[in-house]
C-alpha positions as a printed NumPy array, in Angstrom:
array([[122.318,  27.055, 132.928],
       [121.839,  28.636, 129.467],
       [124.85 ,  30.485, 128.091],
       [124.38 ,  34.03 , 126.86 ],
       [126.889,  36.138, 124.956],
       [126.113,  39.79 , 125.723],
       [127.597,  42.814, 124.028],
       [128.289,  45.72 , 126.413],
       [126.295,  44.384, 129.376],
       [126.267,  46.834, 132.263],
       [127.257,  45.495, 135.673],
       [123.644,  45.37 , 136.845],
       [122.651,  43.414, 133.728],
       [125.127,  40.648, 134.532],
       [123.84 ,  40.294, 138.08 ],
       [120.203,  40.273, 136.953],
       [120.923,  37.746, 134.197],
       [122.656,  35.422, 136.6  ],
       [119.736,  35.723, 139.019],
       [117.493,  34.5  , 136.175],
       [119.741,  31.494, 135.546],
       [122.022,  32.658, 132.704],
       [125.786,  32.362, 132.385],
       [127.163,  35.553, 130.81 ],
       [130.091,  36.023, 128.445],
       [130.595,  39.809, 128.232],
       [132.054,  41.7  , 125.263],
       [133.007,  45.35 , 125.751],
       [134.842,  48.118, 123.903],
       [137.21 ,  50.115, 126.159],
       [136.57 ,  53.269, 124.122],
       [132.792,  52.892, 124.502],
       [133.244,  52.375, 128.242],
       [135.364,  55.521, 128.308],
       [132.626,  57.491, 126.566],
       [130.057,  56.284, 129.096],
       [132.028,  56.241, 132.336],
       [134.956,  58.584, 131.774],
       [137.877,  58.1  , 134.142],
       [135.969,  55.347, 135.963],
       [135.901,  53.129, 132.847],
       [138.896,  50.892, 133.682],
       [137.541,  50.13 , 137.162],
       [134.074,  49.58 , 135.702],
       [135.376,  47.052, 133.186],
       [137.401,  45.26 , 135.843],
       [134.196,  44.806, 137.82 ],
       [132.381,  43.55 , 134.694],
       [135.155,  41.014, 134.155],
       [134.922,  39.934, 137.792],
       [131.145,  39.445, 137.604],
       [130.928,  37.774, 134.187],
       [131.555,  34.103, 133.428],
       [133.704,  35.129, 130.459],
       [135.027,  38.46 , 129.194],
       [136.611,  39.974, 126.09 ],
       [137.565,  43.471, 124.948],
       [137.307,  44.538, 121.308],
       [137.08 ,  47.719, 119.243],
       [133.443,  47.984, 118.108],
       [134.49 ,  50.218, 115.207],
       [136.693,  47.405, 113.813],
       [133.882,  45.421, 112.194],
       [135.954,  42.345, 111.397],
       [137.473,  42.078, 114.884],
       [134.112,  42.77 , 116.521],
       [132.348,  40.078, 114.465],
       [135.131,  37.595, 115.189],
       [134.914,  38.299, 118.927],
       [131.239,  37.343, 118.894],
       [131.86 ,  34.214, 116.814],
       [134.69 ,  33.097, 119.093],
       [132.661,  33.72 , 122.245],
       [129.789,  31.64 , 120.888],
       [132.179,  28.856, 119.898],
       [133.922,  28.859, 123.289],
       [130.741,  28.874, 125.372],
       [128.26 ,  27.012, 123.188],
       [125.999,  30.019, 123.746],
       [122.279,  29.649, 123.317],
       [121.814,  33.337, 122.443],
       [123.666,  36.504, 121.486],
       [122.078,  39.664, 122.874],
       [122.847,  43.372, 122.659],
       [120.592,  45.793, 124.521],
       [123.116,  48.608, 124.969],
       [123.979,  51.51 , 122.652],
       [122.357,  51.423, 119.229],
       [125.556,  52.414, 117.411],
       [127.111,  48.964, 117.881],
       [123.916,  46.909, 117.966],
       [123.251,  46.078, 114.316],
       [126.449,  44.153, 113.582],
       [125.919,  42.06 , 116.718],
       [122.498,  40.989, 115.461],
       [123.818,  40.318, 111.955],
       [126.473,  37.963, 113.349],
       [124.026,  36.392, 115.793],
       [121.635,  35.69 , 112.93 ],
       [124.464,  34.16 , 110.872],
       [125.151,  31.796, 113.803],
       [121.491,  31.003, 114.457],
       [121.738,  32.634, 117.902],
       [119.8  ,  35.875, 117.404],
       [117.214,  36.857, 119.998],
       [115.638,  39.184, 117.408],
       [116.031,  39.348, 113.657],
       [118.476,  41.967, 112.346],
       [115.625,  43.447, 110.303],
       [113.411,  44.044, 113.337],
       [116.244,  45.716, 115.24 ],
       [117.083,  47.955, 112.278],
       [113.444,  48.986, 111.911],
       [113.358,  50.096, 115.537],
       [116.768,  51.732, 115.874],
       [117.165,  53.414, 112.491],
       [114.971,  56.52 , 112.384],
       [114.698,  56.549, 108.589],
       [113.868,  52.833, 108.392],
       [111.205,  53.289, 111.065],
       [109.654,  56.324, 109.335],
       [109.558,  54.448, 106.026],
       [107.927,  51.407, 107.647],
       [105.272,  53.528, 109.348],
       [104.513,  55.351, 106.104],
       [104.223,  52.105, 104.158],
       [101.981,  50.544, 106.832],
       [ 99.823,  53.646, 107.222],
       [100.662,  53.885, 110.933],
       [101.143,  57.164, 112.804],
       [101.431,  59.306, 109.7  ],
       [104.18 ,  61.943, 109.95 ],
       [105.337,  63.98 , 106.967],
       [109.071,  63.563, 106.345],
       [111.787,  63.85 , 103.729],
       [115.383,  62.676, 103.549],
       [118.694,  64.203, 102.593],
       [122.176,  62.77 , 102.299],
       [123.943,  66.029, 103.232],
       [122.87 ,  68.946, 105.396],
       [123.168,  71.544, 102.55 ],
       [120.479,  69.566, 100.68 ],
       [117.923,  70.165, 103.438],
       [117.115,  73.711, 102.334],
       [115.792,  72.428,  99.003],
       [113.28 ,  70.226, 100.854],
       [111.762,  72.935, 103.02 ],
       [109.262,  74.093, 100.403],
       [107.15 ,  71.018, 101.141],
       [106.915,  71.879, 104.851],
       [105.673,  74.654, 107.093],
       [108.426,  75.954, 109.341],
       [109.511,  75.111, 111.947],
       [110.602,  71.551, 111.148],
       [112.635,  68.978, 113.034],
       [115.942,  68.026, 111.422],
       [117.935,  65.105, 112.767],
       [120.418,  62.369, 111.893],
       [118.887,  58.976, 111.163],
       [121.36 ,  57.038, 113.276],
       [122.448,  58.929, 116.382],
       [121.129,  58.469, 119.915],
       [120.801,  60.685, 123.014],
       [119.202,  63.613, 121.111],
       [122.523,  64.361, 119.425],
       [122.066,  66.446, 116.318],
       [118.286,  66.814, 116.715],
       [117.328,  70.43 , 116.059],
       [114.207,  72.563, 115.591],
       [114.845,  74.541, 112.427],
       [112.936,  77.825, 112.295],
       [115.104,  79.634, 109.754],
       [117.144,  78.176, 106.853],
       [119.944,  80.54 , 107.906],
       [120.502,  78.218, 110.886],
       [121.417,  75.253, 108.666],
       [125.192,  75.913, 108.606],
       [125.278,  75.945, 112.425],
       [123.422,  72.638, 112.47 ],
       [125.81 ,  71.264, 109.851],
       [128.75 ,  72.289, 112.054],
       [127.15 ,  70.455, 114.981],
       [126.838,  67.292, 112.864],
       [130.462,  67.683, 111.821],
       [131.565,  67.956, 115.45 ],
       [129.709,  64.72 , 116.129],
       [131.515,  63.034, 113.226],
       [128.192,  62.207, 111.569],
       [127.899,  61.971, 107.781],
       [124.959,  59.578, 107.356],
       [121.392,  60.15 , 106.132],
       [119.321,  62.994, 107.54 ],
       [115.628,  63.426, 108.233],
       [113.373,  66.456, 107.88 ],
       [110.095,  65.952, 109.76 ],
       [107.019,  68.003, 110.479],
       [107.104,  69.521, 113.943],
       [104.761,  67.614, 116.229],
       [103.182,  69.621, 119.051],
       [101.829,  68.157, 122.254],
       [102.867,  66.383, 125.446],
       [105.516,  63.711, 124.962],
       [105.659,  60.264, 126.513],
       [107.686,  57.101, 126.277],
       [106.195,  53.629, 126.399],
       [108.218,  50.986, 128.212],
       [107.471,  47.5  , 126.893],
       [108.729,  43.951, 127.334],
       [108.213,  41.439, 124.54 ],
       [108.031,  37.691, 125.183],
       [107.765,  35.321, 122.196],
       [106.363,  38.117, 120.028],
       [103.758,  39.275, 122.561],
       [104.261,  42.885, 123.653],
       [103.535,  43.76 , 127.28 ],
       [103.174,  47.429, 128.212],
       [104.936,  48.012, 131.517],
       [103.94 ,  51.64 , 131.747],
       [103.983,  55.113, 130.244],
       [106.617,  57.677, 131.227],
       [105.974,  61.386, 130.928],
       [108.867,  63.282, 129.316],
       [109.706,  66.844, 130.29 ],
       [111.536,  68.686, 127.512],
       [114.121,  71.397, 127.924],
       [114.3  ,  74.597, 125.873],
       [114.271,  74.454, 122.101],
       [115.868,  74.284, 119.544],
       [117.505,  71.167, 121.037],
       [115.247,  68.301, 122.052],
       [116.969,  67.383, 125.318],
       [114.816,  66.071, 128.139],
       [114.963,  67.926, 131.447],
       [113.28 ,  65.04 , 133.232],
       [111.145,  61.905, 133.221],
       [108.216,  60.939, 135.462],
       [107.086,  57.326, 135.825],
       [103.685,  56.763, 137.361],
       [101.458,  58.3  , 134.72 ],
       [ 97.822,  57.374, 135.501],
       [ 96.007,  55.289, 132.919],
       [ 93.639,  57.409, 130.818],
       [ 92.084,  57.004, 127.364],
       [ 94.935,  59.166, 126.03 ],
       [ 97.747,  57.158, 127.602],
       [ 96.081,  53.936, 126.413],
       [ 96.166,  55.367, 122.877],
       [ 99.846,  56.159, 123.303],
       [100.611,  52.645, 124.562],
       [ 98.544,  50.947, 121.857],
       [100.446,  52.827, 119.155],
       [103.781,  51.605, 120.529],
       [102.506,  48.019, 120.425],
       [101.343,  48.52 , 116.836],
       [104.863,  49.616, 115.876],
       [106.439,  46.585, 117.568],
       [104.021,  44.274, 115.764],
       [104.92 ,  45.889, 112.449],
       [108.656,  45.368, 112.986],
       [108.353,  41.69 , 113.941],
       [110.161,  42.256, 117.233],
       [110.2  ,  39.008, 119.224],
       [111.915,  39.381, 122.584],
       [113.118,  41.919, 125.097],
       [112.723,  45.553, 126.021],
       [111.755,  48.452, 123.805],
       [111.475,  52.154, 124.508],
       [109.123,  54.039, 122.188],
       [108.685,  57.818, 122.22 ],
       [105.283,  59.236, 121.311],
       [103.831,  62.755, 121.087],
       [100.11 ,  63.153, 121.765],
       [ 99.132,  65.716, 119.125],
       [ 95.722,  67.3  , 118.626],
       [ 95.218,  64.75 , 115.824],
       [ 96.148,  61.768, 118.001],
       [ 99.389,  60.076, 119.04 ],
       [102.378,  60.112, 116.681],
       [105.554,  58.082, 117.049],
       [108.81 ,  60.014, 117.373],
       [111.24 ,  57.091, 117.506],
       [111.933,  53.777, 119.202],
       [114.882,  51.701, 120.406],
       [115.383,  47.977, 120.965],
       [116.579,  48.425, 124.557],
       [115.517,  49.717, 127.936],
       [114.808,  53.417, 128.214],
       [117.836,  55.584, 128.874],
       [118.157,  58.445, 131.356],
       [117.81 ,  55.952, 134.233],
       [114.139,  55.259, 133.512],
       [114.508,  51.688, 134.884],
       [115.75 ,  53.202, 138.151],
       [112.779,  55.531, 138.598],
       [110.43 ,  52.608, 137.863],
       [112.157,  50.561, 140.562],
       [112.086,  53.403, 143.084],
       [108.54 ,  54.547, 142.374],
       [106.907,  51.161, 141.981],
       [109.329,  48.541, 143.317],
       [109.564,  46.819, 139.915],
       [112.887,  45.511, 138.594],
       [112.731,  46.075, 134.826],
       [116.371,  45.052, 134.354],
       [115.708,  41.625, 135.792],
       [112.397,  41.372, 133.924],
       [114.157,  41.522, 130.556],
       [116.145,  38.386, 131.373],
       [112.984,  36.677, 132.58 ],
       [111.54 ,  37.577, 129.164],
       [114.516,  35.968, 127.447],
       [113.818,  32.847, 129.503],
       [110.223,  32.924, 128.205],
       [108.541,  34.168, 131.361],
       [105.699,  36.665, 131.006],
       [106.314,  39.849, 133.019],
       [104.042,  40.51 , 135.97 ],
       [102.167,  43.827, 135.912],
       [103.834,  46.785, 137.564],
       [102.028,  47.385, 140.865],
       [100.321,  50.701, 141.644],
       [102.193,  53.083, 143.866],
       [104.094,  56.32 , 143.85 ],
       [105.976,  58.347, 141.271],
       [109.633,  57.999, 140.325],
       [111.241,  61.123, 138.903],
       [114.594,  62.064, 137.427],
       [115.147,  65.782, 136.964],
       [118.188,  67.278, 135.224],
       [119.857,  70.442, 136.396],
       [120.228,  73.468, 134.161],
       [122.526,  76.195, 135.448],
       [124.057,  79.18 , 133.651],
       [126.916,  78.202, 131.372],
       [130.483,  79.264, 132.012],
       [133.338,  78.595, 134.439],
       [132.136,  77.303, 137.796],
       [133.562,  79.383, 140.625],
       [131.648,  77.922, 143.584],
       [128.752,  75.629, 144.438],
       [126.79 ,  75.106, 147.65 ],
       [123.729,  73.217, 148.835],
       [124.573,  69.861, 147.246],
       [125.033,  68.027, 150.548],
       [121.871,  69.564, 152.006],
       [119.872,  68.454, 148.97 ],
       [121.257,  64.922, 149.218],
       [119.998,  64.658, 152.799],
       [116.339,  65.24 , 151.872],
       [114.373,  62.096, 152.713],
       [112.77 ,  61.832, 149.278],
       [116.101,  62.04 , 147.375],
       [117.629,  58.749, 146.271],
       [120.56 ,  59.984, 144.134],
       [122.003,  63.407, 143.403],
       [124.73 ,  63.821, 140.811],
       [126.584,  67.099, 140.243],
       [129.815,  66.112, 138.461],
       [131.508,  69.531, 138.489],
       [134.071,  71.248, 140.705],
       [135.335,  74.807, 140.899],
       [137.222,  75.606, 137.708],
       [135.176,  73.249, 135.532],
       [133.102,  74.572, 132.635],
       [129.332,  74.178, 132.726],
       [128.598,  73.619, 129.017],
       [125.6  ,  74.589, 126.954],
       [123.134,  71.701, 127.032],
       [122.752,  70.533, 123.434],
       [122.445,  66.777, 124.071],
       [121.95 ,  64.395, 126.961],
       [125.756,  64.245, 127.312],
       [126.073,  67.94 , 128.213],
       [123.538,  68.255, 131.03 ],
       [124.553,  69.591, 134.435],
       [123.769,  66.6  , 136.643],
       [120.527,  65.217, 138.029],
       [118.469,  64.226, 141.018],
       [116.457,  61.007, 141.302],
       [113.608,  61.182, 143.781],
       [110.207,  59.767, 144.654],
       [106.784,  61.134, 145.512],
       [103.913,  59.294, 147.138],
       [101.08 ,  61.22 , 145.478],
       [101.44 ,  62.443, 141.91 ],
       [103.589,  64.161, 139.3  ],
       [102.884,  67.606, 140.767],
       [104.38 ,  66.552, 144.081],
       [107.405,  65.028, 142.333],
       [108.13 ,  68.129, 140.249],
       [107.702,  70.38 , 143.305],
       [110.278,  68.275, 145.129],
       [112.663,  68.544, 142.168],
       [112.221,  72.324, 142.191],
       [113.062,  72.346, 145.902],
       [116.3  ,  70.444, 145.235],
       [117.267,  72.758, 142.403],
       [116.626,  75.825, 144.581],
       [118.943,  74.485, 147.29 ],
       [121.912,  74.238, 144.906],
       [123.53 ,  77.609, 144.325],
       [126.261,  78.042, 141.749],
       [128.481,  80.991, 140.986],
       [129.455,  80.98 , 137.321],
       [131.758,  83.269, 135.383],
       [130.583,  83.788, 131.832],
       [133.109,  82.83 , 129.142]])
């Protein structure tokens, strides 16, 4: 059995990897687990340790200790590969160390070109792919001096944050200090991007790469919430193939070719503008927001297992035709929650797979400014099309009644 050192493998990843014949040594950061799983983090990590063939905890923000943990795990296990397909924030160092040891699944350069928004924009500009006008700043106060080269509104965002954090539609320079305060609250002080505002429907392309060949698994339709924050209110998998969606998918493959990406999943976001598809960003991992789950529910296809088959060199089978998988996020008035009803009734609907409403009376429903501040979700299926899926999501939302006291 090949040995694989994985950084922050989720529980399901370990089980899928083992089903594909890998032995897994897992490396996790307790603080990162806390950010993802809250109070459930200790129990989650205990289960990871129980499932894995080896296990180690380390602080990902301590670069020396983190690098040493990877080196020691490789030495102890004789690992064939080091792989990180979790959060982008801790991914680059893992690939740098893996490359140093000759165990990298992908080159550090290819991962950086996908995950770093500025590196990706620069690559696309230099290659003449998916032209998008952009400029860079090192501090948010410098952005105002760049606006003369753009027509407002523009998109401003950090180059190296995930989950829509800090991404903002700027319509008035007077809003810059508020955006700067948001970046400060996130603890971000890295490079910033100013980009032309792309208008049109937005999609993500889910791909699996095997030995440098990129296989399109499907196109997911993204449903965006209210501006100025670019937070998705849902995703629909089961988009029919059309000339437009083929264009979208082909552009994602062109980006992956340009980066030299060799193995594993990628999630590439594309807007279909009046002038053709334009890339928003990409990540060297599976799509977030439970996109693998809606693919499994809608089409019966296990993307999580497929990525380990890809690592073993096996070409993914096509996703079969079928229904639609949908995740829809709740958006309720903000304030102190006084009461909620209808959750149990919504859960009992035959088309609902999962319903999550993580609030109780007395909790605060926050303003949704990133994927971390949404108000819960429902995952469901439809047998016909996206219209049926969204109608079902609306039915669920209508069943849940909240009483909120404004703050």
